[in-house]
C-alpha positions as CSV (number, residue, x, y, z in Angstrom):
1,M,-115.4,-32.1,158.0
2,L,-116.4,-34.7,155.3
3,G,-115.1,-32.4,152.6
4,A,-111.8,-31.8,154.4
5,L,-111.4,-35.6,154.9
6,L,-112.1,-36.3,151.2
7,G,-109.6,-33.5,150.2
8,L,-107.0,-35.0,152.5
9,L,-107.4,-38.5,151.0
10,S,-107.3,-37.1,147.5
11,A,-104.1,-35.3,148.3
12,L,-102.5,-38.5,149.7
13,V,-103.4,-40.4,146.6
14,L,-102.3,-37.7,144.1
15,F,-99.1,-36.7,145.9
16,A,-98.1,-40.0,147.5
17,P,-94.3,-39.9,147.7
18,A,-92.2,-42.1,145.4
19,R,-90.7,-44.0,148.3
20,W,-94.1,-45.7,148.9
21,L,-93.8,-47.3,145.4
22,T,-90.1,-48.1,145.7
23,G,-90.6,-49.7,149.1
24,S,-93.4,-51.9,147.8
25,I,-91.2,-53.1,144.8
26,E,-88.2,-53.9,147.1
27,S,-90.5,-56.0,149.4
28,A,-92.2,-57.8,146.4
29,T,-88.8,-58.8,145.0
30,G,-87.3,-59.9,148.3
31,G,-84.9,-57.0,148.2
32,R,-83.3,-58.1,144.9
33,L,-84.5,-54.9,143.1
34,L,-83.6,-51.7,145.0
35,L,-84.8,-48.3,144.0
36,A,-82.6,-45.8,145.9
37,E,-82.9,-42.0,146.2
38,P,-86.5,-41.9,145.1
39,R,-87.8,-38.5,143.8
40,G,-91.2,-37.3,142.9
41,T,-94.4,-39.2,143.5
42,V,-95.9,-42.6,143.0
43,W,-97.4,-41.4,139.8
44,S,-94.4,-39.6,138.4
45,G,-90.9,-40.1,139.8
46,S,-87.4,-41.5,139.4
47,A,-84.9,-43.6,141.4
48,Q,-81.5,-45.2,141.1
49,L,-82.0,-48.9,140.3
50,S,-79.7,-51.6,141.7
51,L,-79.7,-55.4,141.6
52,T,-78.8,-57.2,144.8
53,G,-78.6,-60.8,146.0
54,G,-81.5,-60.2,148.4
55,A,-81.7,-59.6,152.2
56,G,-78.3,-59.8,153.8
57,S,-76.4,-59.8,150.6
58,T,-73.4,-57.5,150.2
59,D,-73.6,-57.6,146.4
60,A,-75.2,-54.6,144.6
61,I,-74.7,-53.1,141.2
62,A,-76.4,-49.9,140.0
63,L,-77.5,-48.8,136.6
64,P,-75.4,-46.0,135.1
65,S,-78.5,-43.7,134.9
66,R,-81.7,-43.2,136.9
67,V,-85.0,-44.9,136.1
68,D,-87.9,-42.5,135.4
69,W,-91.5,-43.7,135.5
70,T,-95.1,-42.5,135.1
71,L,-98.2,-44.3,136.2
72,R,-101.8,-43.7,135.2
73,L,-105.1,-45.4,135.8
74,A,-106.8,-47.1,132.8
75,P,-110.2,-48.7,132.5
76,T,-108.6,-52.1,132.7
77,G,-105.9,-51.4,135.3
78,L,-102.6,-49.5,135.4
79,V,-100.4,-48.2,132.6
80,A,-96.7,-47.7,133.5
81,Q,-94.1,-46.0,131.3
82,L,-90.4,-46.7,132.2
83,A,-87.3,-44.9,130.8
84,T,-83.6,-44.8,131.5
85,E,-81.0,-42.8,129.6
86,C,-78.4,-45.5,129.6
87,C,-80.4,-48.5,128.4
88,A,-83.7,-47.6,126.7
89,A,-83.8,-45.3,123.6
90,R,-87.6,-45.3,123.8
91,P,-89.7,-45.7,126.9
92,V,-91.1,-49.2,127.7
93,V,-94.9,-49.3,128.4
94,L,-96.3,-51.9,130.7
95,R,-100.1,-52.5,131.0
96,I,-100.9,-54.2,134.3
97,R,-104.3,-55.8,134.5
98,P,-105.7,-57.5,137.6
99,R,-107.1,-61.0,137.2
100,W,-109.1,-63.2,139.6
101,G,-106.3,-64.8,141.7
102,G,-103.5,-63.1,139.8
103,S,-102.6,-60.4,137.3
104,E,-101.4,-59.9,133.7
105,I,-98.6,-57.7,132.4
106,Q,-98.5,-56.7,128.7
107,V,-95.1,-55.3,127.5
108,S,-94.9,-52.9,124.5
109,D,-92.8,-54.0,121.5
110,S,-89.4,-52.6,122.4
111,Q,-85.6,-53.0,122.3
112,T,-83.4,-52.1,125.3
113,Q,-79.7,-52.6,126.0
114,W,-78.2,-53.4,129.4
115,P,-74.7,-53.9,130.8
116,A,-74.0,-57.6,131.5
117,A,-72.0,-56.5,134.6
118,L,-75.3,-55.6,136.2
119,L,-76.0,-59.3,136.8
120,A,-73.1,-59.5,139.3
121,G,-75.4,-57.7,141.8
122,L,-77.6,-60.7,142.0
123,G,-75.0,-62.7,143.9
124,T,-74.1,-66.3,143.3
125,P,-73.2,-67.5,140.7
126,W,-73.2,-64.1,138.9
127,N,-70.7,-62.5,141.3
128,T,-68.3,-65.4,140.6
129,L,-68.7,-65.2,136.8
130,Q,-68.3,-61.4,136.7
131,L,-69.7,-61.2,133.1
132,D,-68.9,-58.3,130.8
133,G,-70.7,-57.4,127.5
134,N,-74.0,-56.1,126.2
135,L,-77.4,-57.6,126.8
136,V,-80.0,-56.6,124.1
137,L,-83.6,-57.4,125.0
138,E,-86.3,-57.3,122.3
139,T,-89.9,-58.0,122.9
140,R,-92.7,-58.6,120.4
141,G,-96.4,-59.1,121.5
142,L,-95.2,-60.2,125.0
143,S,-97.6,-60.7,127.8
144,V,-97.2,-62.6,131.0
145,E,-100.1,-63.8,133.2
146,W,-99.9,-65.3,136.6
147,V,-103.1,-66.8,137.9
148,E,-103.4,-69.1,141.0
149,G,-99.7,-70.0,140.8
150,R,-99.7,-70.9,137.1
151,L,-97.6,-69.0,134.5
152,S,-99.0,-68.2,131.1
153,V,-96.9,-66.5,128.4
154,A,-97.9,-65.1,125.0
155,G,-95.7,-63.5,122.3
156,R,-91.9,-63.5,122.1
157,A,-88.8,-62.1,123.9
158,E,-85.3,-62.4,122.6
159,L,-82.1,-61.7,124.7
160,A,-78.9,-61.3,122.7
161,A,-75.7,-61.5,124.8
162,Q,-73.1,-59.8,122.7
163,R,-69.3,-60.2,123.0
164,M,-69.4,-61.8,126.4
165,S,-66.4,-62.2,128.7
166,S,-65.8,-63.4,132.2
167,R,-63.1,-62.9,134.9
168,L,-62.8,-66.7,135.0
169,S,-61.3,-66.8,131.5
170,T,-58.5,-64.9,129.8
171,L,-60.3,-65.3,126.5
172,R,-62.0,-62.0,125.5
173,P,-64.6,-62.1,124.1
174,M,-65.7,-65.7,124.6
175,G,-68.6,-65.4,122.2
176,S,-72.1,-64.1,121.5
177,Y,-75.4,-65.9,122.4
178,R,-79.1,-65.7,122.0
179,M,-81.9,-66.8,124.4
180,T,-85.4,-66.9,123.0
181,L,-88.6,-67.1,124.9
182,L,-91.7,-68.2,122.9
183,G,-95.2,-68.1,124.5
184,G,-97.9,-70.7,123.9
185,D,-99.7,-73.5,125.8
186,T,-96.3,-74.6,127.0
187,P,-93.8,-71.6,126.9
188,T,-90.3,-72.6,125.7
189,L,-86.8,-71.2,126.3
190,T,-84.0,-71.9,123.9
191,L,-80.3,-71.0,124.1
192,D,-78.1,-70.8,121.0
193,T,-74.5,-69.7,120.2
194,L,-74.2,-67.0,117.5
195,E,-70.4,-67.0,117.4
196,G,-67.3,-67.6,119.6
197,S,-65.1,-70.2,121.2
198,L,-67.4,-71.1,124.0
199,N,-70.4,-73.0,122.7
200,L,-73.7,-72.9,124.6
201,S,-76.9,-74.6,123.7
202,G,-80.0,-75.8,125.5
203,R,-83.8,-76.0,125.6
204,G,-86.4,-75.7,128.3
205,Q,-90.0,-75.3,129.0
206,W,-92.3,-74.1,131.8
207,V,-94.4,-76.7,133.6
208,G,-96.9,-74.8,135.7
209,S,-94.7,-72.2,137.3
210,R,-91.4,-74.1,137.1
211,L,-88.7,-73.9,134.4
212,R,-87.1,-77.2,133.4
213,F,-84.0,-76.5,131.3
214,S,-81.2,-78.7,130.1
215,G,-78.2,-77.7,128.0
216,T,-74.5,-78.1,127.4
217,A,-71.4,-75.9,127.3
218,S,-68.2,-76.8,125.5
219,A,-65.0,-75.1,124.3
220,A,-63.5,-75.0,120.8
221,P,-60.6,-77.6,120.7
222,D,-57.9,-75.0,120.8
223,R,-59.6,-73.0,123.6
224,E,-60.2,-75.6,126.2
225,E,-57.4,-74.5,128.6
226,A,-58.6,-70.9,128.6
227,L,-62.2,-71.9,129.3
228,T,-61.8,-74.8,131.7
229,N,-62.4,-72.7,134.9
230,L,-65.6,-71.3,133.5
231,L,-66.8,-74.8,132.3
232,N,-66.3,-76.1,135.9
233,I,-68.5,-73.4,137.3
234,I,-71.5,-73.2,134.9
235,G,-72.3,-76.9,134.9
236,Q,-71.4,-80.4,135.9
237,R,-68.4,-81.6,134.0
238,S,-68.8,-84.6,131.7
239,G,-65.5,-85.0,129.8
240,A,-65.0,-82.0,127.7
241,R,-68.5,-80.7,128.2
242,S,-70.5,-79.2,131.1
243,I,-74.1,-80.2,131.6
244,I,-76.4,-77.4,132.5
245,T,-79.6,-78.4,134.4
246,I,-82.3,-76.2,135.9
247,G,-85.5,-77.6,137.5
């Protein structure tokens, strides 16, 4: 009987259905990350990823291709490998290490590309902006640790928003932008304009687990009329500029 019980438990662990994992992720993200039509097992499976505005939201945008994953146990925790045909030329590896009162996630050096339209699934204000363009995410030595409510970041992540446009403006494209996260004792976030008629800039930092960010948005002198609706939405107007404040 003991042998049969151990065999049953082993089978449950080894062949646990993928929906157990997808359900846990949906619950942990407040329903903002949905993994529909799961196939396979917890350890090797795939699902259709969608972003939503959370419980009760009617907004949802799915990736063009399914997300495939593999999980394996390691001496220090879990190793997850993620891949999706549309957006990751090479699989992204996550090393998840439990910590007393929290956990640490190490991200492999990688470059992935995502459709900006996916953000509309998150609801307000993204569903109003209806952005279009490419988001290229590059990570170098990135690790994120969460212990007792305090965020710690090491390494670097850079998000390039290329040839962006919005349904609030007839100007296409409006410009290209770069957002850079630098780890350290006080992680910082900077926003710069690479090119375009809409100028965005700003700087922020994490204090404990909260991001405090301030920035500005403005239009080139000959493009103010085409961008005025967008400037009214993304910040508080102050003359020709919009002031962006978070935290």
